[in-house]
C-alpha positions as CSV (number, residue, x, y, z in Angstrom):
1,M,25.4,75.0,-38.7
2,F,22.9,73.9,-36.2
3,L,21.1,71.7,-38.8
4,L,24.4,70.2,-39.9
5,T,25.3,69.3,-36.3
6,T,21.9,67.7,-35.8
7,Y,22.2,65.7,-39.0
8,Y,25.6,64.3,-37.9
9,S,24.2,63.6,-34.5
10,Y,21.3,61.6,-35.8
11,R,23.6,59.8,-38.2
12,H,25.9,58.8,-35.4
13,L,22.9,57.6,-33.3
14,S,21.6,55.6,-36.2
15,R,24.9,53.8,-36.5
16,L,25.0,53.0,-32.8
17,L,21.5,51.6,-32.9
18,R,22.3,49.5,-36.0
19,F,25.4,48.0,-34.3
20,S,23.5,47.4,-31.1
21,M,20.7,45.6,-32.9
22,L,23.3,43.5,-34.8
23,G,24.9,42.6,-31.5
24,I,21.6,41.6,-29.9
25,L,20.7,39.6,-32.9
26,G,24.1,37.8,-32.8
27,L,23.7,36.9,-29.2
28,S,20.2,35.6,-29.8
29,M,21.3,33.4,-32.6
30,S,24.2,32.1,-30.5
31,A,21.8,31.3,-27.7
32,C,19.5,29.5,-30.0
33,Q,22.3,27.4,-31.4
34,S,23.3,26.4,-27.9
35,L,19.8,24.9,-27.2
36,S,18.5,21.6,-28.5
37,P,15.7,22.0,-31.1
38,A,12.3,21.3,-29.6
39,S,11.7,18.7,-32.3
40,E,14.6,16.7,-31.1
41,T,13.6,16.6,-27.5
42,V,12.5,13.1,-26.5
43,T,10.6,12.4,-23.3
44,P,12.1,9.3,-21.6
45,I,9.8,6.3,-21.5
46,N,9.4,4.6,-18.1
47,N,9.9,0.9,-18.7
48,Q,9.7,-0.1,-15.1
49,P,6.9,-2.6,-14.4
50,K,4.3,-1.9,-11.8
51,V,5.1,-4.0,-8.8
52,A,2.4,-4.6,-6.2
53,L,3.0,-5.7,-2.6
54,V,-0.2,-7.4,-1.4
55,L,-0.4,-7.7,2.4
56,G,-3.0,-10.2,3.6
57,G,-5.1,-10.3,6.7
58,G,-4.3,-12.5,9.6
59,G,-4.6,-10.5,12.8
60,A,-1.6,-10.3,15.0
61,K,0.4,-12.5,12.6
62,G,0.5,-9.3,10.4
63,F,3.6,-8.1,12.2
64,A,5.4,-10.5,9.8
65,H,4.6,-8.0,7.0
66,I,7.1,-5.6,8.4
67,G,9.9,-8.3,8.1
68,V,8.9,-8.8,4.5
69,I,9.2,-5.1,3.8
70,K,12.6,-5.0,5.5
71,A,14.0,-7.8,3.4
72,L,12.6,-6.2,0.2
73,E,14.0,-2.8,1.2
74,E,17.5,-4.2,2.0
75,N,17.6,-5.7,-1.5
76,G,16.5,-2.5,-3.3
77,I,13.0,-3.7,-4.2
78,T,10.3,-0.9,-3.8
79,P,6.8,-1.6,-4.9
80,T,4.8,1.0,-6.8
81,L,1.5,-0.2,-5.3
82,V,0.5,-1.6,-1.9
83,V,-2.8,-3.4,-1.3
84,G,-3.9,-4.6,2.1
85,T,-6.7,-6.4,3.8
86,S,-7.3,-6.0,7.6
87,V,-4.0,-5.8,9.4
88,G,-2.4,-5.8,6.0
89,S,-4.1,-2.4,5.3
90,L,-2.8,-1.1,8.7
91,V,0.8,-2.0,7.9
92,G,0.4,-1.1,4.2
93,S,-1.0,2.3,4.8
94,L,1.9,3.3,7.0
95,Y,4.5,1.9,4.5
96,A,2.8,3.5,1.5
97,S,2.7,6.9,3.3
98,G,6.5,6.9,3.6
99,Y,7.6,4.8,6.6
100,N,10.6,2.7,6.1
101,A,11.2,-0.8,7.6
102,K,13.1,0.5,10.6
103,Q,10.4,3.1,11.4
104,L,7.7,0.4,11.1
105,E,9.6,-1.9,13.3
106,R,10.0,0.8,16.0
107,L,6.3,1.7,15.7
108,A,5.3,-2.0,16.1
109,L,7.4,-2.5,19.2
110,N,6.3,0.7,20.9
111,T,2.6,1.1,20.1
112,S,0.4,0.0,23.0
113,D,-3.0,-1.5,22.7
114,S,-4.6,1.4,24.5
115,E,-3.6,3.6,21.5
116,L,-5.7,1.5,19.2
117,T,-8.5,0.1,21.3
118,D,-11.6,2.0,22.4
119,F,-14.2,-0.1,24.1
120,T,-17.9,0.8,23.9
121,L,-21.3,-0.7,24.8
122,S,-23.2,-1.5,21.6
123,N,-25.2,-4.3,20.1
124,Q,-23.1,-3.9,16.9
125,G,-19.7,-4.6,18.6
126,F,-17.6,-3.6,21.5
127,I,-14.7,-1.7,19.8
128,E,-15.6,1.6,18.3
129,G,-12.6,1.9,16.0
130,I,-12.2,5.7,16.2
131,K,-8.8,5.3,17.9
132,L,-7.5,3.2,15.1
133,K,-8.7,5.7,12.5
134,N,-7.1,8.6,14.4
135,F,-3.9,6.7,15.0
136,I,-3.4,6.1,11.2
137,N,-4.4,9.7,10.3
138,T,-2.0,11.1,12.8
139,K,0.9,8.8,11.6
140,V,0.3,9.8,8.0
141,S,0.1,13.5,8.9
142,G,-3.5,13.7,7.8
143,R,-2.8,13.1,4.2
144,A,-5.3,11.5,1.9
145,I,-4.5,8.1,0.3
146,E,-4.0,9.7,-3.1
147,D,-1.2,11.9,-1.7
148,F,1.0,8.9,-0.5
149,P,4.3,8.5,-2.3
150,I,3.3,4.9,-3.0
151,S,-0.1,4.1,-4.4
152,F,-2.2,2.3,-1.8
153,A,-5.6,0.6,-1.6
154,A,-7.4,-0.9,1.4
155,V,-9.9,-3.7,0.9
156,A,-13.1,-4.0,2.9
157,A,-16.6,-5.5,2.5
158,E,-19.9,-3.8,2.4
159,K,-21.6,-5.1,5.5
160,H,-25.1,-5.9,4.1
161,T,-24.2,-7.3,0.7
162,L,-20.7,-8.6,1.4
163,K,-19.6,-7.0,-1.8
164,K,-15.9,-6.2,-2.0
165,A,-15.0,-2.5,-1.6
166,V,-11.6,-1.0,-2.5
167,F,-10.5,2.3,-1.1
168,S,-7.7,3.9,-3.0
169,S,-8.4,7.6,-2.2
170,G,-9.8,9.7,0.6
171,N,-9.4,9.4,4.4
172,A,-6.6,6.8,5.1
173,G,-7.6,6.2,8.7
174,L,-11.2,5.6,7.8
175,A,-10.2,3.1,5.0
176,V,-8.0,1.2,7.4
177,Q,-10.7,1.3,10.1
178,A,-13.2,-0.3,7.6
179,S,-10.7,-2.9,6.4
180,C,-9.9,-3.9,10.1
181,S,-13.5,-3.9,11.4
182,V,-13.9,-7.6,12.4
183,P,-17.7,-8.3,12.4
184,N,-19.4,-8.5,15.8
185,I,-16.3,-7.1,17.5
186,F,-15.7,-3.7,15.8
187,I,-18.5,-1.4,15.0
188,A,-18.7,-1.1,11.3
189,P,-17.9,2.5,10.1
190,R,-19.8,4.3,7.5
191,I,-18.1,5.7,4.4
192,P,-18.8,8.6,3.9
193,E,-18.9,9.1,7.6
194,Q,-22.3,9.1,9.3
195,V,-24.3,9.0,6.0
196,G,-22.6,6.3,3.9
197,K,-22.8,2.5,3.8
198,K,-21.3,0.3,6.6
199,Y,-18.1,-1.6,5.9
200,I,-16.5,-4.6,7.6
201,D,-13.2,-6.5,7.6
202,G,-11.9,-7.2,4.0
203,G,-11.0,-10.7,5.1
204,V,-14.7,-11.7,4.6
205,V,-14.3,-11.4,0.8
206,S,-10.6,-11.2,0.0
207,L,-8.0,-12.3,2.6
208,V,-5.0,-11.8,0.3
209,P,-6.3,-9.3,-2.3
210,V,-4.4,-10.4,-5.3
211,D,-7.2,-9.7,-7.7
212,T,-7.5,-6.1,-6.5
213,A,-3.9,-5.5,-7.2
214,R,-4.3,-6.9,-10.7
215,D,-7.3,-4.7,-11.3
216,L,-5.3,-1.7,-10.3
217,G,-2.8,-2.4,-13.0
218,A,-0.1,-4.4,-11.3
219,D,2.3,-6.2,-13.7
220,I,4.0,-8.2,-10.9
221,I,2.3,-9.2,-7.7
222,I,4.1,-10.2,-4.5
223,A,1.6,-11.6,-2.1
224,I,2.1,-12.2,1.6
225,D,0.0,-14.8,3.3
226,V,0.5,-15.0,7.1
227,T,-2.3,-17.5,7.5
228,A,-1.1,-20.2,5.1
229,A,1.0,-22.0,7.7
230,N,-2.0,-22.2,10.0
231,V,-3.9,-24.7,7.8
232,N,-4.4,-28.1,9.5
233,T,-2.6,-27.0,12.7
234,S,-4.0,-26.8,16.2
235,A,-3.1,-23.1,16.3
236,S,-5.5,-22.4,13.4
237,N,-8.5,-24.0,15.2
238,K,-8.1,-22.2,18.6
239,K,-11.0,-20.1,19.7
240,P,-10.3,-16.7,21.3
241,T,-9.3,-16.9,24.9
242,I,-9.7,-14.4,27.7
243,N,-6.0,-13.5,27.4
244,S,-6.2,-12.9,23.6
245,L,-9.3,-10.9,23.9
246,T,-7.6,-8.3,26.1
247,S,-5.4,-7.3,23.2
248,F,-6.1,-5.3,20.1
249,W,-4.1,-7.8,18.1
250,G,-6.0,-10.6,19.8
251,F,-9.2,-9.2,18.5
252,L,-7.8,-9.1,15.0
253,E,-6.5,-12.6,15.4
254,S,-10.0,-13.8,15.9
255,S,-11.1,-12.3,12.6
256,V,-11.3,-15.7,10.8
257,I,-13.9,-17.0,13.3
258,A,-15.8,-13.7,13.2
259,N,-15.7,-13.6,9.4
260,A,-17.1,-17.1,9.3
261,A,-20.0,-15.9,11.4
262,A,-20.6,-13.0,9.1
263,T,-21.3,-15.2,6.2
264,G,-24.2,-16.9,7.9
265,I,-22.8,-20.5,7.7
266,D,-21.3,-22.6,10.3
267,S,-17.6,-22.0,11.1
268,S,-16.4,-25.4,9.8
269,Q,-18.0,-24.9,6.4
270,A,-16.9,-21.3,6.3
271,S,-13.3,-22.3,7.1
272,S,-13.2,-24.8,4.3
273,S,-15.1,-22.6,1.7
274,L,-13.2,-19.4,2.5
275,T,-9.9,-21.2,2.5
276,T,-10.5,-22.7,-0.9
277,S,-11.7,-19.5,-2.7
278,M,-9.1,-17.3,-1.0
279,R,-6.3,-19.7,-1.7
280,L,-7.2,-19.7,-5.4
281,E,-7.1,-15.9,-5.4
282,R,-3.8,-15.9,-3.5
283,D,-2.3,-18.4,-6.0
284,R,-2.8,-16.0,-8.9
285,A,0.1,-13.9,-7.5
286,D,3.5,-14.1,-9.2
287,I,5.4,-14.5,-6.0
288,I,3.8,-15.9,-2.8
289,I,5.5,-15.5,0.6
290,T,4.3,-17.5,3.5
291,P,6.1,-16.7,6.8
292,N,6.2,-19.6,9.2
293,V,4.2,-18.0,12.0
294,A,1.6,-20.6,12.9
295,H,3.3,-21.5,16.1
296,I,3.9,-17.9,17.2
297,S,1.7,-16.0,19.6
298,S,1.9,-12.2,19.1
299,I,0.2,-10.9,22.2
300,D,3.4,-9.6,23.8
301,T,6.1,-7.3,22.4
302,S,8.8,-9.9,22.4
303,Q,6.8,-12.2,20.0
304,R,6.3,-9.2,17.7
305,S,10.0,-9.2,17.0
306,T,9.9,-12.9,16.3
307,L,7.1,-12.4,13.8
308,M,9.0,-9.7,12.0
309,T,12.1,-11.9,11.8
310,A,9.9,-14.7,10.4
311,G,8.7,-12.4,7.7
312,A,12.2,-11.5,6.7
313,Q,13.4,-15.1,6.7
314,A,10.5,-16.1,4.4
315,T,11.3,-13.3,1.9
316,T,15.1,-13.7,1.5
317,P,14.9,-16.9,-0.5
318,Q,12.5,-15.3,-2.9
319,I,14.6,-12.2,-3.7
320,A,16.4,-13.6,-6.7
321,A,13.1,-14.7,-8.3
322,I,11.5,-11.3,-7.7
323,K,14.5,-9.5,-9.3
324,Q,14.4,-11.8,-12.3
325,L,10.6,-11.2,-12.8
326,I,11.2,-7.4,-12.6
327,K,14.1,-7.7,-15.1
328,E,12.0,-9.8,-17.6
329,Q,9.0,-7.5,-17.3
330,S,11.2,-4.4,-17.8
331,L,12.7,-5.9,-21.0
332,K,9.3,-6.9,-22.2
333,E,8.0,-3.4,-21.7
334,K,11.1,-1.8,-23.3
335,A,10.6,-4.0,-26.4
336,Q,6.9,-3.0,-26.6
337,S,7.8,0.7,-26.2
338,K,10.4,0.4,-29.0
339,Y,8.0,-1.4,-31.3
340,A,5.3,1.2,-30.6
341,T,7.6,4.0,-31.8
342,L,8.4,2.4,-35.1
């Protein structure tokens, strides 16, 4: 009797297990049918072109860059790469790190010279540049360039060879310090710090670094030249004054004169030679924006607002052309991607 009872118990248990396994198998098959087969999963292809915003040097006139950024932002145009020389690297690093136009404008109007200028006694220059480096690193929360949401590169020049240097990774503040180190005014920083080569203002070799943006893979380049309107005007030929040399922005505004001295030729020859070669590089951009800022002094805060307005005003008429270029390049890349999959 005991054996018979055990037999029926095992038989009942066997049935339960069989029905349970069938139920589990049925659920598994149902779940599989609700998922897309792996072979049919298609990774979307990004057909958006790489748009570079190139911010040129030009000292205090660089406040106009913020106005350009504001106009682009208001029209839904966001670059995927920002390249800057001198003051362009200063503004560009902050923008690439995540600052929007309003935040940049507020920062421009509220940042005092004392936050950026550290005087020192040295035969290499009289501004150390450490405050500028620390200012940038503080504002970007200590992030390295490669961690910015928008790709960024700062252009400088190796002091002794005048060879162009492009910093697209590493210490953001140090890269900006190098790019802004006007010869004979700022002490050239070493990269790596203390042991590396010395670097000076990128305006010595590439005032509006269009070629660098192209080398970094840009499909469309929007170049901002805040010095273009200065050509053949009395404002462009002014030497630094006592008033201008009391301002951080005044020091940067004297960069063209200092850069000429760094080349070892007289300033008139340097002005002509540099203007020609750098104009040719600038002209290789797809869109060139030249804010009308030659007549504007930017030593005081009220003029900074005027400079930013000038940047926006120069950009607005170019918006349609920029959008058209982006559309055409997107269609071109889409067609190429479709052809590549055939």
